C-alpha positions in Angstrom: -151.1 77.5 124.0 -149.9 80.1 121.5 -147.0 79.5 119.2 -145.2 81.6 116.7 -145.5 80.8 113.0 -142.7 82.6 111.2 -142.0 86.2 112.3 -145.4 87.7 111.5 -148.0 85.2 112.8 -149.2 83.7 116.1 -151.3 80.6 116.3 -153.7 80.5 119.2 -156.2 77.7 118.9 -156.7 74.6 116.9 -159.7 74.7 114.6 -159.4 71.3 112.9 -157.1 68.5 111.8 -156.6 66.7 108.6 -154.2 64.3 107.0 -152.0 67.1 105.6 -151.8 69.1 108.9 -153.6 71.2 111.4 -155.7 74.4 111.0 -155.2 77.1 113.6 -157.0 80.3 114.5 -154.2 82.8 114.3 -153.3 86.5 114.4 -151.3 88.4 111.9 -150.4 92.1 111.2 -153.8 92.7 109.5 -155.9 90.8 112.1 -157.3 87.3 112.6 -156.3 84.6 110.1 -156.5 80.8 109.6 -153.2 79.1 109.5 -152.8 75.6 107.9 -149.7 74.2 109.5 -148.5 71.2 107.4 -147.1 68.1 109.1 -143.5 68.1 110.2 -142.6 65.2 107.9 -143.8 67.3 105.0 -141.9 70.4 106.2 -138.7 68.4 106.4 -139.0 67.3 102.7 -136.8 69.7 100.8 -138.3 68.8 97.5 -141.8 69.6 98.8 -140.5 72.9 100.3 -139.1 73.9 96.9 -142.4 73.0 95.3 -144.2 75.0 98.0 -142.2 78.1 97.2 -142.8 77.7 93.4 -146.5 77.6 93.9 -146.4 80.8 96.0 -147.2 83.2 93.2 -150.1 81.2 91.8 -151.7 80.7 95.2 -151.3 84.3 96.4 -152.8 85.5 93.1 -156.1 83.7 93.6 -158.5 86.5 94.5 -162.2 85.7 94.2 -165.3 86.1 96.5 -165.9 82.4 96.5 -162.3 81.3 97.1 -160.6 81.4 100.6 -157.6 83.6 99.8 -154.1 82.5 100.7 -152.4 85.6 102.2 -149.0 84.2 102.8 -146.8 81.0 102.7 -144.5 80.5 105.6 -141.3 78.5 105.4 -139.4 78.8 108.7 -137.4 76.0 110.2 -139.7 73.0 110.7 -142.8 75.1 110.0 -144.5 75.0 106.6 -147.8 76.9 106.6 -150.4 78.5 104.5 -151.9 81.7 106.0 -155.5 82.1 104.8 -158.5 84.4 105.3 -160.5 83.4 108.3 -164.1 82.4 107.4 -166.6 82.8 110.2 -168.8 79.8 109.7 -168.8 76.0 109.2 -168.0 73.6 106.4 -170.5 72.0 104.1 -169.9 68.5 105.6 -171.1 69.7 109.0 -174.3 71.0 107.4 -174.9 67.8 105.6 -174.3 65.8 108.7 -177.0 67.9 110.4 -179.6 68.1 107.6 -178.7 65.0 105.5 -179.8 66.6 102.3 -180.6 70.2 101.2 -183.4 71.7 99.1 -182.5 71.8 95.4 -182.5 75.6 95.5 -180.0 75.8 98.3 -177.8 73.0 96.9 -177.7 74.6 93.4 -176.9 78.1 94.9 -174.0 76.7 96.9 -172.6 74.7 94.0 -172.9 77.7 91.7 -170.8 79.8 94.1 -168.1 77.1 94.0 -168.2 76.8 90.2 -167.5 80.6 90.0 -164.5 80.2 92.3 -163.2 77.3 90.3 -163.6 79.3 87.1 -161.3 82.0 88.5 -158.8 79.3 89.6 -158.8 77.5 86.3 -158.3 80.8 84.5 -155.2 81.2 86.6 -154.0 77.7 85.7 -154.7 76.3 89.2 -156.6 72.9 89.6 -157.9 72.2 93.0 -158.0 68.4 92.8 -159.8 67.8 96.0 -163.3 69.4 95.8 -165.6 67.9 98.5 -167.9 69.2 101.2 -165.1 69.3 103.8 -163.3 71.9 101.6 -166.3 74.1 101.1 -166.9 76.7 103.8 -170.2 78.5 104.5 -169.8 82.1 105.5 -172.4 82.6 108.3 -171.8 86.3 108.4 -172.5 86.8 104.7 -175.9 87.6 103.2 -178.4 84.9 102.6 -178.9 83.7 99.0 -181.4 81.5 97.2 -182.9 78.8 99.4 -181.5 80.7 102.5 -178.0 79.5 101.6 -175.0 81.2 103.0 -172.2 82.3 100.6 -169.9 79.3 99.8 -166.1 79.5 99.5 -163.7 76.8 98.4 -160.6 76.3 100.5 -157.4 74.2 100.5 -156.2 75.2 97.0 -152.8 73.9 96.2 -152.4 71.4 99.1 -153.1 68.3 96.9 -150.6 69.4 94.4 -148.0 70.1 97.0 -148.3 66.6 98.6 -148.5 64.8 95.2 -144.8 64.8 94.6 -143.1 61.9 92.6 -141.1 61.0 95.7 -144.3 60.5 97.8 -146.7 59.1 95.2 -145.3 56.9 92.6 -147.1 56.2 89.3 -149.0 53.4 91.1 -150.6 55.9 93.6 -153.3 58.5 93.3 -154.2 61.4 95.5 -157.7 62.3 96.4 -160.9 61.2 98.2 -162.5 58.1 96.7 -166.1 59.3 96.4 -165.1 62.4 94.4 -162.4 61.2 92.1 -162.8 61.6 88.3 -162.4 58.4 86.2 -159.4 59.8 84.4 -157.5 60.2 87.7 -158.3 56.6 88.6 -157.0 55.5 85.2 -153.7 57.3 85.8 -154.1 60.4 83.6 -152.8 63.8 84.7 -155.4 66.0 86.5 -156.9 68.8 84.4 -159.6 71.4 85.2 -162.3 68.8 84.3 -161.5 66.7 87.4 -162.8 69.6 89.6 -166.0 69.7 87.5 -166.6 66.0 88.1 -166.0 66.4 91.8 -168.3 69.4 92.1 -171.1 67.6 90.3 -170.6 64.7 92.7 -171.0 67.2 95.6 -174.2 68.5 94.0 -175.6 65.0 93.7 -174.7 64.4 97.4 -176.4 67.6 98.5 -179.6 66.5 96.7 -179.6 62.8 97.4 -177.8 62.6 100.8 -175.2 60.2 99.4 -172.6 60.3 96.6 -173.4 58.6 93.3 -170.7 56.0 93.4 -169.8 55.8 97.1 -170.1 53.1 99.7 -168.0 50.1 100.7 -164.3 49.4 100.0 -162.4 52.1 98.1 -161.6 49.7 95.3 -165.3 49.2 94.7 -165.8 52.9 94.7 -163.0 53.6 92.2 -164.3 50.8 89.9 -167.8 52.3 89.9 -166.5 55.7 88.8 -165.0 54.1 85.7 -167.7 51.5 84.8 -171.1 52.5 86.1 -173.6 55.2 85.2 -175.1 57.6 87.6 -178.4 56.7 89.3 -181.3 59.1 88.3 -182.8 61.3 91.0 -186.5 61.7 90.8 -188.2 65.0 91.7 -185.8 67.5 90.1 -186.3 69.4 86.8 -185.0 67.5 83.7 -182.7 70.5 82.8 -180.9 70.2 86.2 -180.6 66.4 85.8 -179.0 66.8 82.4 -176.5 69.3 83.8 -175.5 66.7 86.4 -175.2 63.9 83.9 -173.1 66.0 81.6 -170.7 67.0 84.4 -170.4 63.4 85.6 -169.6 62.2 82.1 -166.7 59.6 82.0 -165.1 61.6 79.1 -163.5 64.8 80.4 -164.1 66.7 77.2 -167.9 66.1 77.6 -168.1 68.1 80.8 -168.9 71.8 81.1 -166.3 74.3 82.0 -166.6 75.9 85.5 -167.9 79.2 84.2 -170.5 77.5 82.0 -171.6 75.4 84.9 -172.0 78.4 87.2 -174.1 80.3 84.7 -176.3 77.3 83.8 -176.9 76.5 87.5 -178.1 80.1 88.2 -180.5 79.8 85.3 -182.1 76.9 87.1 -182.6 78.8 90.4 -186.0 80.4 89.6 -187.4 76.9 88.7 -186.3 75.4 92.0 -187.9 77.8 94.5 -190.1 76.1 97.0 -189.1 72.5 96.0 -188.5 70.6 99.3 -185.5 68.2 99.8 -185.8 65.1 97.7 -187.3 61.9 99.1 -185.0 59.2 97.7 -184.0 55.7 98.6 -181.2 55.5 101.1 -178.6 52.8 101.2 -179.5 50.0 103.6 -178.6 46.4 104.6 -180.0 44.7 101.5 -177.6 42.6 99.5 -177.8 41.5 95.9 -178.9 38.1 94.8 -175.5 36.9 93.6 -173.5 38.4 96.4 -174.8 37.3 99.8 -173.4 39.2 102.8 -170.8 37.4 104.8 -170.7 38.3 108.4 -167.3 39.0 110.0 -166.7 36.0 112.3 -164.7 38.3 114.7 -166.6 41.6 114.8 -165.0 44.6 116.5 -166.3 48.0 117.3 -164.7 49.3 114.1 -166.3 46.7 111.9 -169.7 47.1 113.6 -169.8 50.8 112.9 -171.5 51.8 109.6 -169.5 54.5 107.9 -171.4 57.5 106.7 -171.7 58.2 103.0 -168.7 60.2 101.9 -166.3 58.9 104.6 -165.0 55.6 103.1 -162.5 53.8 105.3 -159.3 53.1 103.5 -158.5 49.8 105.3 -161.1 47.0 105.3 -162.6 46.8 108.8 -161.4 50.2 109.9 -163.6 53.1 111.0 -163.9 56.3 109.0 -161.3 59.0 109.9 -163.0 61.4 112.3 -160.5 64.1 111.4 -161.9 64.3 107.9 -158.7 63.7 106.0 -158.2 66.1 103.1 -156.0 63.8 101.1 -155.7 60.1 100.7 -153.0 58.1 98.9 -154.4 54.9 97.2 -153.1 52.3 94.8 -154.3 52.7 91.2 -156.4 49.6 90.4 -155.2 47.4 87.6 -157.4 47.2 84.4 -158.8 43.8 85.4 -159.8 45.1 88.8 -161.6 48.1 87.3 -163.4 45.6 85.1 -164.5 43.6 88.1 -161.5 41.3 88.5 -160.7 38.0 86.8 -163.0 35.0 87.3 -162.3 33.2 90.5 -160.7 36.2 92.2 -161.8 36.5 95.8 -163.8 39.6 96.6 -164.3 41.3 99.9 -167.8 41.1 101.3 -170.0 44.0 100.3 -170.9 46.2 103.2 -174.4 47.5 104.0 -173.6 50.9 102.7 -173.0 49.6 99.2 -176.6 48.5 98.6 -179.1 50.9 97.2 -182.6 49.4 96.9 -184.4 50.7 93.9 -181.3 52.2 92.3 -180.3 51.8 88.7 -177.2 49.8 89.7 -179.3 47.3 91.8 -181.8 46.9 88.9 -179.0 46.4 86.3 -177.3 43.9 88.6 -180.6 42.0 89.0 -181.2 42.0 85.3 -177.7 40.8 84.6 -178.2 37.9 87.0 -181.5 37.0 85.3 -179.9 37.0 81.9 -177.0 34.9 83.1 -179.4 32.4 84.6 -181.3 32.1 81.4 -178.1 31.5 79.5 -177.0 28.9 82.0 -180.4 27.2 81.8 -180.2 27.1 78.0 -176.7 25.7 78.1 -177.8 23.0 80.5 -180.6 22.0 78.1 -178.2 21.8 75.2 -175.8 19.8 77.3 -178.5 17.4 78.4 -179.6 16.9 74.8 -176.0 16.2 73.8 -175.5 13.7 76.5 -178.7 11.9 75.5 -177.7 11.8 71.9 -174.2 10.5 72.9 -175.8 7.8 75.0 -178.0 6.7 72.2 -175.1 6.5 69.7 -173.1 4.5 72.3 -175.9 2.1 72.7 -176.4 1.7 69.0 -172.7 1.1 68.5 -172.8 -1.6 71.2 -175.6 -3.3 69.4 -173.7 -3.9 66.2 -170.5 -4.9 67.9 -168.4 -1.9 66.9 -166.3 0.0 69.4 -167.4 3.5 70.5 -164.5 5.3 68.9 -165.4 8.8 70.0 -165.5 7.8 73.6 -162.0 6.3 73.4 -160.6 9.3 71.7 -162.1 11.7 74.3 -160.3 9.8 77.1 -156.8 10.3 75.5 -154.6 12.8 77.3 
Protein backbone atom coordinates (compact mmCIF):
# COMPACT_ATOMS: atom_id res chain seq x y z
CA UNK A 1 0.00 0.00 0.00
CA UNK A 2 1.45 3.36 -1.05
CA UNK A 3 1.93 6.16 1.48
CA UNK A 4 3.02 9.76 1.17
CA UNK A 5 6.33 10.85 2.70
CA UNK A 6 6.25 14.62 2.96
CA UNK A 7 4.88 16.47 -0.06
CA UNK A 8 7.36 15.19 -2.66
CA UNK A 9 7.71 11.45 -2.17
CA UNK A 10 5.58 8.32 -2.23
CA UNK A 11 6.63 5.03 -0.61
CA UNK A 12 5.39 1.98 -2.48
CA UNK A 13 7.06 -1.17 -1.15
CA UNK A 14 9.13 -2.24 1.85
CA UNK A 15 12.67 -3.26 0.90
CA UNK A 16 13.97 -4.05 4.39
CA UNK A 17 13.72 -3.39 8.11
CA UNK A 18 16.27 -2.49 10.76
CA UNK A 19 16.39 -1.32 14.36
CA UNK A 20 16.29 2.33 13.27
CA UNK A 21 13.41 2.05 10.84
CA UNK A 22 12.16 0.71 7.52
CA UNK A 23 13.56 1.14 4.01
CA UNK A 24 10.98 1.66 1.27
CA UNK A 25 11.12 1.68 -2.50
CA UNK A 26 9.75 5.10 -3.33
CA UNK A 27 9.15 7.62 -6.06
CA UNK A 28 10.18 11.26 -6.12
CA UNK A 29 10.20 14.16 -8.60
CA UNK A 30 13.37 12.79 -10.21
CA UNK A 31 12.39 9.12 -10.31
CA UNK A 32 12.84 6.03 -8.08
CA UNK A 33 14.46 6.50 -4.66
CA UNK A 34 15.06 4.57 -1.47
CA UNK A 35 13.37 6.07 1.58
CA UNK A 36 14.58 5.20 5.09
CA UNK A 37 11.64 5.98 7.37
CA UNK A 38 12.79 6.17 10.99
CA UNK A 39 10.72 4.70 13.81
CA UNK A 40 7.83 6.76 15.18
CA UNK A 41 9.40 7.02 18.64
CA UNK A 42 12.47 8.58 17.03
CA UNK A 43 10.37 10.97 14.98
CA UNK A 44 8.54 12.13 18.13
CA UNK A 45 11.81 13.04 19.86
CA UNK A 46 12.21 16.79 19.35
CA UNK A 47 15.86 16.72 20.36
CA UNK A 48 16.58 14.12 17.70
CA UNK A 49 14.58 16.03 15.09
CA UNK A 50 16.66 19.12 15.78
CA UNK A 51 19.83 17.07 15.45
CA UNK A 52 18.44 15.61 12.23
CA UNK A 53 17.99 19.06 10.72
CA UNK A 54 21.47 20.16 11.84
CA UNK A 55 23.03 17.21 10.01
CA UNK A 56 21.18 18.02 6.80
CA UNK A 57 23.94 20.05 5.16
CA UNK A 58 26.69 17.54 5.91
CA UNK A 59 24.68 14.55 4.73
CA UNK A 60 23.38 16.20 1.55
CA UNK A 61 26.92 17.31 0.74
CA UNK A 62 28.32 13.75 0.57
CA UNK A 63 28.73 13.08 -3.14
CA UNK A 64 30.98 10.18 -4.12
CA UNK A 65 30.65 7.18 -6.48
CA UNK A 66 31.06 4.78 -3.55
CA UNK A 67 28.63 6.48 -1.18
CA UNK A 68 24.85 6.10 -1.38
CA UNK A 69 23.91 9.76 -1.67
CA UNK A 70 21.30 11.29 0.61
CA UNK A 71 19.02 13.39 -1.61
CA UNK A 72 16.71 14.83 0.99
CA UNK A 73 15.74 14.78 4.66
CA UNK A 74 12.03 14.86 5.39
CA UNK A 75 10.50 16.11 8.63
CA UNK A 76 6.71 16.01 8.33
CA UNK A 77 4.44 15.34 11.29
CA UNK A 78 5.32 11.86 12.57
CA UNK A 79 7.52 11.12 9.55
CA UNK A 80 11.28 11.45 9.80
CA UNK A 81 12.98 10.07 6.69
CA UNK A 82 16.17 10.03 4.65
CA UNK A 83 15.62 9.95 0.90
CA UNK A 84 18.55 8.20 -0.81
CA UNK A 85 19.68 7.03 -4.20
CA UNK A 86 18.22 3.67 -5.15
CA UNK A 87 20.92 1.04 -5.70
CA UNK A 88 19.87 -1.89 -7.89
CA UNK A 89 21.59 -4.79 -6.23
CA UNK A 90 22.07 -6.50 -2.89
CA UNK A 91 24.01 -5.96 0.31
CA UNK A 92 27.35 -7.56 1.09
CA UNK A 93 25.89 -9.63 3.93
CA UNK A 94 23.59 -11.40 1.46
CA UNK A 95 26.56 -12.28 -0.73
CA UNK A 96 28.53 -13.52 2.28
CA UNK A 97 25.61 -15.66 3.37
CA UNK A 98 25.57 -17.22 -0.07
CA UNK A 99 29.32 -17.67 -0.66
CA UNK A 100 30.69 -17.76 2.93
CA UNK A 101 33.96 -16.12 1.88
CA UNK A 102 35.24 -14.29 -1.19
CA UNK A 103 38.42 -14.55 -3.21
CA UNK A 104 41.11 -12.18 -1.91
CA UNK A 105 40.97 -10.17 -5.14
CA UNK A 106 37.20 -9.59 -4.92
CA UNK A 107 37.35 -8.86 -1.17
CA UNK A 108 40.13 -6.30 -1.55
CA UNK A 109 38.41 -4.61 -4.52
CA UNK A 110 35.18 -4.18 -2.53
CA UNK A 111 36.94 -2.86 0.56
CA UNK A 112 39.03 -0.46 -1.54
CA UNK A 113 35.80 1.02 -2.94
CA UNK A 114 34.46 1.56 0.56
CA UNK A 115 37.76 3.05 1.72
CA UNK A 116 37.46 5.63 -1.08
CA UNK A 117 33.93 6.47 0.04
CA UNK A 118 35.06 6.84 3.65
CA UNK A 119 37.91 9.10 2.58
CA UNK A 120 35.40 11.50 1.03
CA UNK A 121 33.17 11.37 4.12
CA UNK A 122 36.04 11.92 6.54
CA UNK A 123 37.24 14.89 4.48
CA UNK A 124 33.77 16.37 4.96
CA UNK A 125 33.94 15.74 8.71
CA UNK A 126 31.46 12.85 8.68
CA UNK A 127 32.18 9.61 10.56
CA UNK A 128 29.98 6.65 9.63
CA UNK A 129 30.31 4.71 12.93
CA UNK A 130 28.56 1.55 11.72
CA UNK A 131 30.57 0.08 8.85
CA UNK A 132 29.57 -3.56 8.32
CA UNK A 133 28.46 -5.85 5.46
CA UNK A 134 24.78 -4.96 5.97
CA UNK A 135 25.59 -1.32 5.18
CA UNK A 136 27.63 -2.07 2.05
CA UNK A 137 25.58 -2.33 -1.15
CA UNK A 138 26.72 -3.99 -4.37
CA UNK A 139 25.54 -2.29 -7.55
CA UNK A 140 24.59 -5.18 -9.84
CA UNK A 141 24.10 -2.79 -12.77
CA UNK A 142 27.62 -1.39 -12.49
CA UNK A 143 30.68 -2.67 -14.41
CA UNK A 144 32.54 -5.67 -13.04
CA UNK A 145 35.84 -4.93 -11.36
CA UNK A 146 38.78 -7.06 -10.16
CA UNK A 147 37.73 -10.54 -9.10
CA UNK A 148 34.39 -10.03 -10.90
CA UNK A 149 33.30 -7.75 -8.07
CA UNK A 150 30.47 -5.29 -8.49
CA UNK A 151 30.97 -1.64 -7.44
CA UNK A 152 30.46 -1.26 -3.69
CA UNK A 153 28.71 1.67 -2.02
CA UNK A 154 28.43 2.56 1.67
CA UNK A 155 25.00 3.50 2.98
CA UNK A 156 23.34 4.65 6.22
CA UNK A 157 25.62 7.63 6.82
CA UNK A 158 24.51 9.72 9.75
CA UNK A 159 21.97 7.31 11.25
CA UNK A 160 24.22 6.18 14.14
CA UNK A 161 25.00 9.78 15.05
CA UNK A 162 21.34 10.77 14.92
CA UNK A 163 20.31 7.97 17.27
CA UNK A 164 23.27 8.45 19.62
CA UNK A 165 21.83 11.36 21.58
CA UNK A 166 22.66 11.93 25.28
CA UNK A 167 19.01 11.39 26.12
CA UNK A 168 18.95 7.94 24.54
CA UNK A 169 22.46 6.68 25.25
CA UNK A 170 23.98 7.74 28.54
CA UNK A 171 27.71 7.57 29.18
CA UNK A 172 27.28 3.92 30.14
CA UNK A 173 25.98 2.98 26.68
CA UNK A 174 27.61 2.50 23.31
CA UNK A 175 26.14 2.46 19.83
CA UNK A 176 27.23 0.01 17.19
CA UNK A 177 27.44 -3.65 16.21
CA UNK A 178 29.66 -5.75 18.53
CA UNK A 179 31.79 -7.52 15.92
CA UNK A 180 32.91 -4.26 14.27
CA UNK A 181 33.42 -1.91 17.23
CA UNK A 182 36.83 -0.30 17.65
CA UNK A 183 38.47 -0.71 21.10
CA UNK A 184 38.35 3.02 21.83
CA UNK A 185 34.56 3.04 21.44
CA UNK A 186 34.30 0.18 23.93
CA UNK A 187 36.49 2.10 26.37
CA UNK A 188 34.19 5.13 26.16
CA UNK A 189 36.21 7.47 23.93
CA UNK A 190 34.46 9.65 21.32
CA UNK A 191 34.32 8.17 17.81
CA UNK A 192 36.83 9.52 15.29
CA UNK A 193 37.51 8.61 11.67
CA UNK A 194 39.80 5.78 12.84
CA UNK A 195 36.81 3.78 14.13
CA UNK A 196 35.59 3.41 10.55
CA UNK A 197 39.00 2.12 9.47
CA UNK A 198 38.95 -0.52 12.23
CA UNK A 199 35.44 -1.61 11.24
CA UNK A 200 36.35 -1.76 7.54
CA UNK A 201 39.43 -3.87 8.29
CA UNK A 202 37.16 -6.19 10.27
CA UNK A 203 34.91 -6.46 7.21
CA UNK A 204 37.92 -7.33 5.03
CA UNK A 205 38.99 -10.03 7.50
CA UNK A 206 35.46 -11.44 7.43
CA UNK A 207 35.35 -11.46 3.62
CA UNK A 208 38.60 -13.42 3.56
CA UNK A 209 38.04 -15.79 6.50
CA UNK A 210 34.27 -16.21 6.63
CA UNK A 211 34.12 -14.95 10.23
CA UNK A 212 35.09 -11.78 12.06
CA UNK A 213 38.38 -11.69 14.02
CA UNK A 214 36.85 -11.18 17.47
CA UNK A 215 33.24 -12.33 17.04
CA UNK A 216 31.28 -15.20 18.50
CA UNK A 217 29.31 -15.74 21.70
CA UNK A 218 28.02 -13.22 24.20
CA UNK A 219 28.49 -9.52 23.25
CA UNK A 220 30.46 -8.92 26.45
CA UNK A 221 33.03 -11.52 25.37
CA UNK A 222 33.18 -9.95 21.90
CA UNK A 223 33.80 -6.48 23.33
CA UNK A 224 36.50 -7.78 25.68
CA UNK A 225 38.36 -9.48 22.81
CA UNK A 226 38.46 -6.23 20.82
CA UNK A 227 40.32 -4.61 23.72
CA UNK A 228 42.58 -7.43 24.91
CA UNK A 229 43.27 -9.93 22.13
CA UNK A 230 45.41 -9.90 18.99
CA UNK A 231 44.07 -10.81 15.58
CA UNK A 232 44.42 -14.43 14.43
CA UNK A 233 46.70 -14.75 11.35
CA UNK A 234 45.20 -15.85 8.04
CA UNK A 235 47.33 -18.24 5.99
CA UNK A 236 47.42 -18.02 2.22
CA UNK A 237 47.46 -14.27 1.63
CA UNK A 238 50.48 -12.12 0.72
CA UNK A 239 52.37 -10.75 3.69
CA UNK A 240 51.87 -7.15 2.49
CA UNK A 241 48.09 -7.58 2.63
CA UNK A 242 48.29 -9.17 6.07
CA UNK A 243 50.40 -6.29 7.38
CA UNK A 244 47.78 -3.85 6.10
CA UNK A 245 45.09 -5.75 8.01
CA UNK A 246 47.13 -5.83 11.19
CA UNK A 247 47.87 -2.11 10.99
CA UNK A 248 44.23 -1.18 10.50
CA UNK A 249 43.16 -3.48 13.36
CA UNK A 250 45.66 -1.89 15.74
CA UNK A 251 44.33 -1.15 19.22
CA UNK A 252 45.80 2.37 19.10
CA UNK A 253 43.76 4.60 16.73
CA UNK A 254 46.82 6.62 15.72
CA UNK A 255 48.50 3.48 14.36
CA UNK A 256 45.81 2.89 11.73
CA UNK A 257 45.95 4.14 8.16
CA UNK A 258 43.73 6.92 6.93
CA UNK A 259 40.95 5.93 4.55
CA UNK A 260 42.64 7.42 1.49
CA UNK A 261 45.89 5.60 2.30
CA UNK A 262 44.06 2.33 2.85
CA UNK A 263 42.28 2.58 -0.51
CA UNK A 264 45.52 3.27 -2.36
CA UNK A 265 47.46 0.51 -0.60
CA UNK A 266 44.71 -2.04 -1.23
CA UNK A 267 44.65 -1.28 -4.95
CA UNK A 268 48.39 -1.77 -5.09
CA UNK A 269 47.78 -5.32 -3.87
CA UNK A 270 45.22 -6.26 -6.54
CA UNK A 271 47.72 -7.40 -9.23
CA UNK A 272 49.27 -9.84 -6.72
CA UNK A 273 45.89 -11.36 -5.79
CA UNK A 274 44.61 -12.33 -9.24
CA UNK A 275 43.71 -16.00 -9.43
CA UNK A 276 44.06 -16.75 -5.70
CA UNK A 277 41.02 -18.82 -4.64
CA UNK A 278 39.05 -18.19 -1.43
CA UNK A 279 41.06 -19.14 1.64
CA UNK A 280 40.74 -22.53 3.29
CA UNK A 281 40.82 -21.67 7.00
CA UNK A 282 39.55 -23.23 10.21
CA UNK A 283 35.92 -22.52 10.98
CA UNK A 284 34.55 -22.09 14.50
CA UNK A 285 33.07 -25.35 15.78
CA UNK A 286 31.81 -27.00 18.96
CA UNK A 287 35.22 -27.57 20.55
CA UNK A 288 35.67 -26.00 23.99
CA UNK A 289 38.83 -25.02 25.82
CA UNK A 290 40.42 -27.20 28.48
CA UNK A 291 39.67 -24.85 31.35
CA UNK A 292 36.15 -23.86 30.28
CA UNK A 293 33.98 -26.95 29.70
CA UNK A 294 30.74 -26.33 27.89
CA UNK A 295 27.69 -26.33 30.14
CA UNK A 296 24.54 -27.50 28.42
CA UNK A 297 21.36 -25.51 28.98
CA UNK A 298 19.13 -27.68 31.17
CA UNK A 299 16.05 -26.17 29.53
CA UNK A 300 16.90 -25.82 25.83
CA UNK A 301 14.57 -23.89 23.57
CA UNK A 302 14.43 -23.34 19.83
CA UNK A 303 16.26 -20.05 20.34
CA UNK A 304 19.07 -21.52 22.43
CA UNK A 305 19.44 -24.49 20.10
CA UNK A 306 20.02 -22.31 17.06
CA UNK A 307 23.65 -21.53 16.30
CA UNK A 308 24.01 -17.83 15.42
CA UNK A 309 25.93 -17.06 12.25
CA UNK A 310 29.17 -15.15 12.56
CA UNK A 311 28.52 -11.43 12.55
CA UNK A 312 25.01 -11.71 14.02
CA UNK A 313 25.66 -11.80 17.76
CA UNK A 314 22.48 -12.06 19.88
CA UNK A 315 22.32 -9.29 22.46
CA UNK A 316 20.42 -11.26 25.09
CA UNK A 317 21.86 -14.60 26.24
CA UNK A 318 19.75 -17.42 24.83
CA UNK A 319 18.06 -15.30 22.19
CA UNK A 320 18.29 -15.85 18.47
CA UNK A 321 19.97 -13.38 16.09
CA UNK A 322 17.83 -10.56 14.73
CA UNK A 323 16.63 -11.63 11.32
CA UNK A 324 16.00 -7.99 10.45
CA UNK A 325 19.74 -7.23 10.52
CA UNK A 326 19.63 -4.39 13.00
CA UNK A 327 21.77 -1.45 12.01
CA UNK A 328 22.30 -0.16 15.52
CA UNK A 329 22.59 -1.74 18.91
CA UNK A 330 22.76 -0.08 22.31
CA UNK A 331 24.97 -1.91 24.77
CA UNK A 332 26.34 -1.27 28.24
CA UNK A 333 30.00 -0.26 28.38
CA UNK A 334 31.90 -3.04 30.24
CA UNK A 335 33.72 -2.05 33.40
CA UNK A 336 37.56 -2.25 33.35
CA UNK A 337 37.59 -5.49 35.36
CA UNK A 338 35.15 -7.04 32.88
CA UNK A 339 37.35 -6.07 29.94
CA UNK A 340 40.26 -7.65 31.77
CA UNK A 341 38.34 -10.89 32.20
CA UNK A 342 36.45 -10.16 35.42
CA UNK A 343 37.49 -10.55 39.08
CA UNK A 344 38.35 -13.98 40.43
CA UNK A 345 35.29 -15.94 41.42
CA UNK A 346 32.95 -14.04 39.13
CA UNK A 347 30.44 -16.30 37.44
CA UNK A 348 30.85 -16.46 33.69
CA UNK A 349 28.29 -17.37 31.08
CA UNK A 350 28.94 -20.68 29.30
CA UNK A 351 30.93 -20.26 26.12
CA UNK A 352 28.92 -21.02 23.01
CA UNK A 353 30.04 -23.21 20.16
CA UNK A 354 30.64 -20.21 17.93
CA UNK A 355 33.34 -18.88 20.25
CA UNK A 356 35.79 -21.73 19.70
CA UNK A 357 38.26 -21.66 16.89
CA UNK A 358 40.43 -24.79 16.69
CA UNK A 359 43.91 -23.97 15.48
CA UNK A 360 43.47 -20.26 16.10
CA UNK A 361 46.02 -18.09 17.87
CA UNK A 362 43.57 -17.45 20.68
CA UNK A 363 43.04 -21.16 21.25
CA UNK A 364 46.78 -21.80 21.25
CA UNK A 365 47.48 -18.93 23.61
CA UNK A 366 44.73 -20.11 25.95
CA UNK A 367 46.15 -23.63 25.97
CA UNK A 368 49.66 -22.30 26.61
CA UNK A 369 48.40 -20.15 29.48
CA UNK A 370 46.67 -23.18 31.00
CA UNK A 371 49.88 -25.19 30.70
CA UNK A 372 51.93 -22.45 32.40
CA UNK A 373 49.35 -22.08 35.16
CA UNK A 374 49.40 -25.82 35.82
CA UNK A 375 53.19 -25.80 36.01
CA UNK A 376 53.07 -22.95 38.53
CA UNK A 377 50.43 -24.75 40.60
CA UNK A 378 52.50 -27.95 40.50
CA UNK A 379 55.60 -26.10 41.67
CA UNK A 380 53.64 -24.42 44.44
CA UNK A 381 52.27 -27.78 45.56
CA UNK A 382 55.79 -29.22 45.78
CA UNK A 383 56.99 -26.25 47.85
CA UNK A 384 53.95 -26.53 50.11
CA UNK A 385 54.48 -30.23 50.61
CA UNK A 386 58.13 -29.64 51.48
CA UNK A 387 57.15 -26.93 53.96
CA UNK A 388 54.60 -29.22 55.60
CA UNK A 389 57.20 -31.98 55.89
CA UNK A 390 59.75 -29.66 57.48
CA UNK A 391 57.11 -28.30 59.86
CA UNK A 392 56.16 -31.81 60.91
CA UNK A 393 59.80 -32.70 61.53
CA UNK A 394 60.28 -29.58 63.69
CA UNK A 395 57.11 -30.36 65.66
CA UNK A 396 58.31 -33.89 66.30
CA UNK A 397 61.73 -32.67 67.38
CA UNK A 398 60.15 -30.16 69.77
CA UNK A 399 58.00 -32.88 71.28
CA UNK A 400 61.04 -35.04 71.89
CA UNK A 401 62.77 -32.46 74.11
CA UNK A 402 59.62 -31.51 76.02
CA UNK A 403 59.24 -27.96 74.64
CA UNK A 404 55.97 -26.62 73.32
CA UNK A 405 55.61 -26.08 69.56
CA UNK A 406 55.34 -22.27 69.81
CA UNK A 407 54.84 -21.63 66.07
CA UNK A 408 51.85 -23.93 65.99
CA UNK A 409 50.18 -22.13 68.92
CA UNK A 410 50.81 -18.68 67.42
CA UNK A 411 49.37 -19.69 64.05
CA UNK A 412 46.13 -20.69 65.74
CA UNK A 413 45.56 -17.26 67.31
CA UNK A 414 42.80 -15.14 65.75
